C-alpha angles and dihedrals in degrees: 000000000000112000089202094056091043092056091042096060091042088055092048091050089052090051091049091055092046093054092036088059090051090051091051091049090052093045090052089061090061095059090113096040124121122276099266093053094042091055093055091045089052093052089053093048094050092046091051093047091057095047089049089064090047096050092047090052092047090056090059098050105027091108089061095058127105114244094244091050091047091049095050092044091049091050089053095046089052090055091047089049092054092052089047090056093047093053093046091050092050091050092049089052092056092060133078121196117240108225118222116250120257113276094028113133142162125020093345090059090049091052091052092047090063096040119104138175127214120255093227096185089055091046092054091049095047100034095106092048092049090049091052093046090052090047091051089049091050092048090056092045089056089046091052089048091068092056091044094052089053085069086071090068094064104112097217127118088224090071090061089048090053093049093051094048115102119243089247109039089198091056113052091182092073112090126259125233090256091057096040093049105026093181089076089070094052092051091049090049090076096060126086109307090240089065101037123108090197121086107228090218093051095046095049095056115114095009096112110072126196114251090223090071091060093049089061092063137075116257125202135168128253113221116256093358135106090214118088133213121243120195124194117190118199110218094205095060104013089232118147123220119197128209134176122223122211115190121210113190120210106196105158102065088207089072094044095105094045093049092046093050093047092046090050092047091049094046090049092052092046094055089098128123097226108085093149091050096052102028085229122109121244112259119226093191138276140274124225115206139158118225089243089058090050093048093048091050095048091049093050093045096051129215095301093065094078091236122128112270105210133284094318091069092057091260104125110213114226120217112292094250095058118108129212129198114203117198114208115211126188120232111250122265113273097026094103115184094323114131116244125225135206126252085240090060090051095049090047104041111021130068119246114281115265092233127052085217089076092053090047091053092051090050094047091047093052094045090051093051091050089050092051094048085060094043088055088054105257141106114223103208095190105066103155135119092269085065095051115089120198123206127185099224116197111189116184095190135021118279127235122288088262094065107020103173112126142179132043113308145129115265127197125210131186117235131149099101094163094118101031124129139172111286089241096032130120117289126200097188091234120154141148140240097242103136094201086060100037090056085074095046127086111250090251089061101044127107135029094300111034114204097221136052113252116258135173090268090066088062089049090053089051090049088054093057089049092049089051090053091048091049095050090034090221129126112237090198127061121212126191116248111273116251117252090254091068091051091048090049091052091054097046097041095241125127113264127227107258106249119240101243111228090353116184094024094106093247112136117254095248088056095044095112140131114281134229108269113263090201087069104029097035093085096066097074096241117168107270091242090062092076094034101051115058092209094054093043091051092052092050090046094053093048103037110005098096092049090049091051088050089052092054088047094054101037110030107021098063089059092055101036111012135261096279094054090049092051090055090052092049089050089056095046092050099039093114095045113111091227093054103112092201102052108359103101109065092189086074091067100049094111120142096245100040092238102125099071088051090050092051089049092053092047099046101033116015097040095045091049091051091054093058112104135171 
């Protein structure tokens, strides 16, 4: 451990506390301000309360950190500190001190000396600048969160002790970090039982949900997504609660226990109340069901139930012994009853955002979500626009300190866990030949029999392809137009018949898949059959697809998003190359706790994305 780095991060923490106290003092003078100012002050106070818990915890465990982790976290905190100073300075500038009247003495004079009034004309003039400064502060707080949560992966019982210690050791009534930020417990739960705060019995309670509950609700599809939308209307109030269903099929019975354990562990870890922090929806639990059970329930319920009614509906029944796990996710706070859409739908159907800021926000949100999947101890294996859900969240008041995002914005969340596994779990090197999926896979992971085991860097490669699409605002995959029945189903809340993709073209059913977009790939003078024949397209993709994507990154992307964004995308696409100085040497990531690859990801991707401004 470097003494210099250890002292450096401690000094940065002390400065954060110093300027944080100054921010609190300034905020306290706004207690009687109008609603607009009060809302912003409350956002700042909630955010500072959260980071106070984090910094106090960091002080207790900083000596256990790896030097690389300490360095990256210190860099992040220094950026956060600079934004904190800017916001504090702007708030101070919006006040004017009220001088005590002549002849006022004693306590009354002291009260007047600390009394201020808002310069309303200056606030009106600088409101936009203040909002931008607060958003940048929150961006860097979220970026610092990712480094902080990596501390939960340190397999040392002292971490659990530090989490359980009250903020003021002389006053046990004050909450501990584990109580104030409960997600720390769920992340720790995945480590060795000797080091885990969470009791496996306690954390598993309520995870298994009865299938009958799902059958009482309305089900509808989400365009370009394997997940489906579930709506529950409460007759007493008329309120509608939305859930998302993510199916995980378990066909080989030999893997049943492994998949069930991984599904249970993922559901437990995602039982958080911070979806905006993690970019991952909160999980209500999961349902275990055989296809025979599902068929019997659908037959008994009838066509009005919204459940699939056999093969004639486009729902293909699997063999009766197959088992399916369905994860149930809650819609994020502030989304109301509005239907979500996928990133694929946005890329396919909506014009490019007027502001690059919107594209940067999507990129940051997706990168953050991928990072947290790995922090929770899993690899995703299906990072692509179909797995990214977009919600328009409209929040009328600041959230709690646990999930402090505020205001009206579009938020992105990563779903699509149908192929996930634990980061150190068993891998069978099984894939498929679907070109619209292989496009997002590293060449070493394409095809029915990938030649390499899946590691975190493969998710980073997939992220790079998605960031490239977001930057160019072009869909690399083309889908046929959905039939009218799918539109009708979306409007009525009933499940739609799954369309036969390219039906009637003579293509076998197993090859009836979406195609690579000719709008993007048409300019490279490929034989016409390459895009029309899945086998030929797959061969080209495996041999030349990565180099083609790198060509787009180097030639077209800088003109759309700037050089620095393009460099981040190139880092992702080359993260498995031996000559990549950032990720190339796997021996650098062979630490006991699996933290170093996460640290490098934060440093080379997340931090650099956070630094992009328009």
